[in-house]
N, C-alpha and C positions, 0 to 999 in steps of 0.2 A: 551285422546287427542293425536294427532300425535306428533312425536318427533320435527318436524320442527316448529309447532305452539308453543309448549312448549318453545323451544329455542328462538323464536322471542318474546314471551311475557316476558320471564325472561330477555332477552337482552334489551327490551324496558324499563323494570323496572330499570335495572342497569344503563342504559343511563340517565334516568330521575334523578336518585340519583346522578349521576356524574355531570350533568349540573346545578343542583341547586346552588352549590357554585360558579360555573362559571358565572351564571347569576348575583348572588349577587356581584361578583367582577367586573361586567360590562365588561366581555370579549366579543369579537366580535362574531356575530352570526355565522360566518363561523367556528370558533373554537367550538362553542356550537353544531352546526349541525355535525361537524366532530366527536366529542366525542359521540354524540347520535348514529350516524350510526355505529361507530366502535363497540359499545356495542351490538347493534342489530345483527351485523355480527358475533361477538364473540359468542353470544348466539346461533345463528343458527349453526355455525360450531361446537360448543361444543356439541350440541344435536345430530348432525349428524355424528360426528367423532367417530370411534370405536378404541379406544386405550385401551390396557389392563393395565392401570395405575390407581392410586387413582383419583377419580373424582375431588377432589379439585386441585390436581396438574395438571390434564388435563385442567381445566378451566384457571389456571394461565398460563400454557404453551401456550395455544391457544391465550389468551389475549395478551401476550408479542409478539408472532409471528405476530399478526395483528397490534400491535402498532409499531413494529420495524421501518418500513419506515418513519412514522411520527415522531418517537422519534429521528431519525437521523436529520431530518429537525429542530425540536424543539431544540435539543441539540446543534446544530451548532450555533444558534443565542442566545439561553438562556439556557445554561447548568444547571443552578440552578433550573429551573422549572421542570427538569426531576425527582427530588426527590419526590414532591407531586404526580406527574403523576405515578411514580413507586409504591408508596404506595397505591394509589387508584386502580392500576392495580392488585396488589396482593390481596387486599381486595375484589374488585368486581369480579375479575376473579375466585378466589377461591369460593366465594359465589355462583356465577353462576354455576360453576361445581357441587357444592354440591346440589343446588336447582334443577337443571335440572335432575341430577341423581335421586333425591328423587321423583320428579314428574313423571319421566319416569317409575321408578320401581313401583310406586303406581298404575299406570295404567296397570301393567302387561307386559310391554315391556321387552326388554333385560335387564339382570342384570349386574351391574358393581359394583366393590368394592368401598366402601366409605372410 
């Protein structure tokens, strides 16, 4: 599978995992869609970015870079909500980095350290 497709599929999976508790907490649909699209973009960027660093760290770094503009807005109004967001970003970003690296290497594409 191509890197982009792998990144989009892994990103969609992470986004769905992230929005399940958001839906249960009855958050607004704009927040749900924002989180879903963020993870899809993070998956795509993680798959397409060539950084010579650990794949888990790469996923976390890209996730935080993509999150940063939204985190400023969220933190301005509700700083306490940044804690669960940060935890999910570490978990899902690292998992995305690992899974994307694993799927790409399984298909014989470029090798990255895990």
